[in-house]
N, C-alpha and C positions, 0 to 999 in steps of 0.2 A: 474434477469440478463439476458444479451444477450449472445448468443453464437456466436462465430466467427468461420467460417469454416477453418481458416487458422491454419496450424500447425506452431509453433514458434521454430527457431532453438535453440538447446540445451535444450528444453523442450520436444518437439515432441507431445505436447497435445493441445486440443482445449482450447481457451482462453475463460473465462467467464468475462463479464465486465460490471461494473456499474458505471455510471458517477454521479456526486454530484446531479443533478438536479433530475434525477430518484429516487436516495436515499432519498432526501427531499420529493418527492412525496410519496413515500412508507412509510416513518415515519410519515406523517401527514394524511394519508389516512383515518385512523380510526376516527380522529376528525379533520377535516379541520379548525373548529373555534377554535382550540388551536394550535396556531403556535408554532414552535420551538423557543427556545431563540435566540435573535438576533446573538450572539456570535457563537452558534453552526451552525446556518444556514449559516453565513459567511465562515465558515471552510468547511462545506459540500459543499458549491457551487463550491469550487476549489479542491475537493477531487475526485479522481478516484480510483476505486478499481477493480483490475484484479486478477483472480484466475485461476491457471493452474493445474487442476487435475492431479494426477499421480497415477499410478496403482502399484508403487513400496511401499516397507515399509516406504518411507518417507511420510511425510504429504504433502498436496497439497501445491504449491508454491503460495505464497500470495504476491501481490505487491500493495503498496498504492503510489500514485502520489499526492504529495501535496507541495506547495511552491517551484516549480520547481525541486523538489527532488523525485527520486523513492526510496522507502524503501522496500525492499523485505525480505521475511523470509521463512524459511521451517524447520521444526521439522525433524532432522534425527535420525537414530537409535543411533549414537554415539556423536552427537552434534547439537546445534542450529545454523543454517547457516543464517547469516545475511549480506545482500547486500545494500550499498548505492551507488546511481548513482547521482553525482552532475554535470554532464557534462552540463547542462542547466543553471548553475549558476556561478557566479564569485568567489565562495568560494575557499579559498586558505587553509583552515583549518577546520577540523571537530572536535568539542569538543563533547565528549561522555562519558556516565557513564554506568557501569554495575553493577547490584546488590548493589547499594549504596556504592560502593567501592571507591568513589571519582572520580572526573572528570578527564579525559585525553584528550590530543590532538593528532590529526593525522594530519600531514602536507600532503597536496595534491601535493605540488610541491617542 
């Protein structure tokens, strides 16, 4: 992963970043003759992973960027924090499910 020297507002820590191309390279480095399944490679090409380490009791803040959406999560002492950012999409609704309890809709507008 690459380290960025920038501090990020609200987090205050250095960002570690891995883009899809580097992830594919890392996953295939052990045996370049055995490529990833095409469906996995297609998803990984568009995926970016960002990690913001924290020195608190919380876990690191982890962000996946895929399909124009940022999905962030952090394990906190009292809860799991989940953040979805769809500002780069035309989505008007998010359908979600937690722990197999059925699908729910969240209207964005």
